[in-house]
N, C-alpha and C positions, 0 to 999 in steps of 0.2 A: 600769558593770555592777552589777547587784543582788547583795547578799551571798550569796544561795542559788546564783546563777549562778557567782559567783567560787569558791564552795567546790567546786562540781563541776568547775570548770575546773582548780583546783589539785590535784584527786585524779588528774588525768591524769599527774601526775608519776610514777605507779607504772608507767608505761610508758616512761619516758624510759631510754635505754640505760645510764646509769650506775645508776640506781635499780632497774631491773627485776631484775637478779641478786640483789638484797638481798630484794625482795619474793617472788621465786619461792622463794628459800630460806626465808623466814619462812612461807609457806603450808604448807610440809611439816610444821611443828609442830601445825597445826591438827587433824591426825589424832589428837594425843595430847590425850585428854580425861580430866581428873581432877576429881573432886568431893570436897568435904569435906576438903580439904588444910589443913594448919596454915599460917597466915600470922603471921609475927612482926614487928610494927611497932617496929623499934628502929634503932640506927646503920645496921645493914645490913638493909635492907628484905628479908626472906626469905620465900619461898613454897615450901612443901612440903620434903620430905626425900628424899634420894637413893633410900632404899628404896621410895619410892613408884613409882619407875620400873623399867622393865627396863633392861637393860645398853644395848639398841639405842636405846631412848628417850632415855636420858641422852646418849648419844654424838650423837644428832640435836639435841638442845638445846644441847649444847657448840658443835657445828659451826655452828648458827644464830648463837648469841651471838658468836661469833668472826668470823662473816661481817658482822655488824653493827658492828665495831670502826671507829672509835674510841668508847669509852664515856667521855665527858666527866663526866658527873655520876652520882652513886651514893654508896655502894656497894649492891650488889644480891647476894643468894644465892638462886639458883633451883635447887631440887631438890639443894642442896648444892654446886652449881657457884657459885664466888665471883668475881664480876665486880668487880674492885678497879678502880674507875674513876680517871681523872686526878685529879679533884677529890674530896675527902672531904668530900662536901656535908653530911654529918652534922654537922660542926663549924659551918657556917653556920646550919643548921636548930636546932641545940641552943642557939646564941646568941639567935635570934630568938623561939624558942618561948615564953619567958615573957611575951612583949609582945603576945599576942593570944589571942583566944577566938572560934573560928569556928563555935560550936554554933548550928545551924538558920540559918546565913547562906548567901547566895548569893556564892560566892567565885571569883574569877578569878586565874590565875596567868599573867602575861604573859611571854613567853620562857621557857616551862615546860620546855624541852629535852626529856628522856625522861621527865619527870613524877615524879622523885624526891621532889620537896618535896610534890606533890599526894599521892603515896602515903602520905607521912608525915602529911599533914594529916587523912587519914582518921580518925585517932584523935580528932579534935575534933568528929567528926559534923556536918559542914556539910550544909546542906540541898541544895545543889547545888555541884558542883566542876567548873570548866571551865579548860582550858589553852589558851593561844594561842601557837602556834610555827609558822612557815611551812617549817621544815626537814623534808624527806622522811626522812632517816636518824633523827632523833630521834623523829619519828612511829612509825616502825617498830619502834625499840626500845621504845617505849611499848607498842605492840601486842604485842610479844613477852612483856613482864612482864605485861600486863593479860589476855592469853589465859588465864594461869593464875590470876591474882589475882582476876578477874572482878568488877572494881569498876564503879561507876556513873559514873566519872570520864569527861567528854566532852573529846576533844582535837580543837581546832579548828585547822586548818592556816592561821591568820589571824595578823596582827599587830596591834600596839597602835593603829595608824590605823584599824582596823575595829571598834573597841570602841564608839564612838558610834553605828555603824550596826547593832549587835547587837540580837537581838530581846528583850532585856530588860537590865536594869542590875544592878549588883553592890553588895552591901553592904561587901565588903572585897576589895581588889585588892593582890596582890603583883607586884612588878616587881623582880626580883633580877638585877643585873648586865646590865642592858639600856640604861639611859639614856645612857651613854657611847658607845654604838653608834648613837645617832641624831643625824643632822646637824642637827636642830632639837629640841633638848632641851625648850625652852619649849612648842612645839607638842605634844610628846609627853607632858608633864605635863598639857596642856589636854585631850588625849585621855582621860587617867585620870579627870579631873574630871567630863568628860561621861559617862563610863561607870559613874558612882556614883550609888546611891541617896542620898536625903537622909540627912545625918549619916554617909554612907560613909567609909570609911577606907582609906588605903594604907600599905603598908610596903614601901620601896624601899631597894636599896643601889647604891652607885656608885663609881667610883674617885674620890678627892679629892686634893687638895694642901694642904699647911699654909699657913696665913697668915690674917690678920685682914681683909685687903682683899677686896672684893667683885669678884673676878676669876676667871678660869678660864684654864688651860692649854690651847692649841690645838697639838697635836703636829703636826709636819712629816712626813707620809707614814705613820709608824709609832710606836707606843708599846709598849714591851716586846714587840717584833716583831708586834704586832697591828696590821693594816693600818687597820681601820674604827673608830678611836678618834677623835672629833671634839672633845669639850669635856671637861676634867676641872676642876670648880670646887673653890674653897675652900667650906668649910661656910657662911660668910655668903653667898655667891654663890648657893648651892644654896637656902638659905633664901629669899633673894629670888625665885629662879625659882618655888618654891612659893607665895609669897604672892601673886606677880603672876598665877598660873594658878589661883587660887580656894582655896587651902588655908589652914587655921589650925591652932592647937594643935600646932605642929610640934615634934616631940620627937626629939632625937639620942639614939639607943638605944646605939650603940657606935662607936667607931673601931678599926680593925684593920689590921695589917700582914700581907700575904699571906706565908706562909711554906712551906717545903717539906713540912711536916707536913700542909698543906691541899692543895696542888698540886704533884703530882710525875708524872713518866712511870712508866707500868707496862706490863705486857704487854698491857693492854686499851686503850691509849692512844696518842697520837701518839709519834713519836720524840723530840720535844722537849717540855720543860715549863718551869717557873719558872726553874730553875737555868740554863737556856740563855738566858733573857730578861733576865738581870741581868749587870751589869758583873763580869767575872771578878775584878777587883781591888777592887771597892768595891760590895758588894752593897745599898748605899743607893741605888744608881742602876741605871737600866735600861741596856741595851746602847747605847741612843741618847744617854745623858746625862741623861735625866729623872729626877725623883724616883721611887724604886721604888714599885710598887702599894701603895696604902692605900686601905681602903674605909671609907665612913660609911654607917651604918644609920639610917634616919629613918622615923618614922611621922607621919602628918598626917591631919587630918579635912577633908572637904569644907566649904568655907564656904557656908552656905544663905542 
């Protein structure tokens, strides 16, 4: 199937019985049109103020935002409504922010979720900013924010495997928290390389395990209660994957341990979060007995 045909096919998800109620609720806010509203690009990506709305408009926005629960990435503040997401994504963004300059670059965010990182990237003034994510719910969350933010960000309901088929290549690609969800991480990194322009760069983060050996953990069924986790490498193993898929100048930016400051349950998220995924008696382990989640952040350049 050609890419344009695939994109049209995926838009049909809006008619699925589990998605249609979200979409129907979202369409109600399209009647609210506000121009020249204040946008604050900070830890809480904020659009507008409560006094910009009537009481009825605010209640409609609040109802729509709650219909789109769970909000995993954020936080957002929409006309004073605080959407306190499960992940405090500002922590990750502030960590990686010193390591890139996107001005006038064509940028992709693979696995962009609801677009929090892309909204934050607007401060860098990229030439073009495109998100890839096949999730219907996160696309609708993005549409909810962007209806008021009115950005030029493009949201594609596609995955990393479609990068090499896309109608242009990228100067910089982010892939944050995706690699461990891919059953073929080497093939995934090859797709990133094929999607880059000459001298293009990537910035990724992934779960990791400690060790100097060039090995990866392969969890049995679940890791930290997450079912679709396939390979968790040591840093040497990750570097080997990058070298073998056409990258050089590999730079380890940071290694972090996930804490409840960054990931926790809120009224806007799931009923369970990090504290439920760790061993109650030893939080250095997951409930399955694996090492607790740690992340490595890496930047690399395409080898030409």
